[in-house]
N, C-alpha and C positions, 0 to 999 in steps of 0.2 A: 749321635752313634759315629764311630768310626770303625773301618775294615782294615784289616792287614794285608799290606802288600809287599811282597819282596821284588828287589830289582838287582839285577846282575850287571856288574861293571867288571872291565878289565882289572887284574891285577895290580896293573902298573897304576890305575887310578885309584885302586884301595889304599895303596901304599902312601899317594901323595895326599888321599883324605886324611889319614892318620895324621899326618903333619899338622894339620888344622884342628886340634881338638875342640877348640873354642866355639868352632862353627857348628850349628846344629843342621846337620845335614838332612835330616827329614824334613825340617822346615823349609831348606833351600828346594828340596824335590816337591813338597807339596805347593809351594808358591809357584815352582814353574809347571807345573802339572794344572793349576788354577789358571795361569795366564794363557796356557795353550788353549785349556777349555773354552775361555772366554773368545780368543782368536778365532777359534772353530767354530763357535755360535754366531759370532761377527758375519764371518763367511757366509753360513747357512742363511742368516737373515737378509743378507745382500742378495743372495741367490733367488729366495723366495720374494724379494721385493722385484728383482728383475722378471722373474715367471709373471708376477701380478701385473707390472706395466705392461708386458707383452701381450697379455689375456685382454687387457683393456684395448691396446693397440689394436689387436684382431677384431674384438667387437665394435670398434668405430670404423674399421675399414668395410667390414661386412654391412655395417647398417648404413654407413655415410658415402663409401666408396672411397677411391684414392682422391687426394687434393694435391693442390700444386702449392700449398702452405709451406713457406720455407721459415723454420724458428730462428735461424741463424740470421736473417733479415730483422727478425724482430729485435732480437738481442741487441744487434748492432746498433740499431735505431735507438733502443732505450740506453745502452752505453754512452751513445753522442750526447745525448739529451742529458746526462749529469755532468759531463764538461762544462 
């Protein structure tokens, strides 16, 4: 099922759109909206993941306390072993 949606564009754009009658402008707008929705959903997913990881970090700090573990040293060591 679809809904009708109106979009206002400046008159100069409308004149230019009329030059390209072979282009289905409704489809162009639908694809642009779909792409933007996908982008915004990805941003939300990233924010939720970051929030989840922050929660894990806080729970670990509460239960285990602070640690002197440096992940960059472990990463560096593993990278060197691959060489």
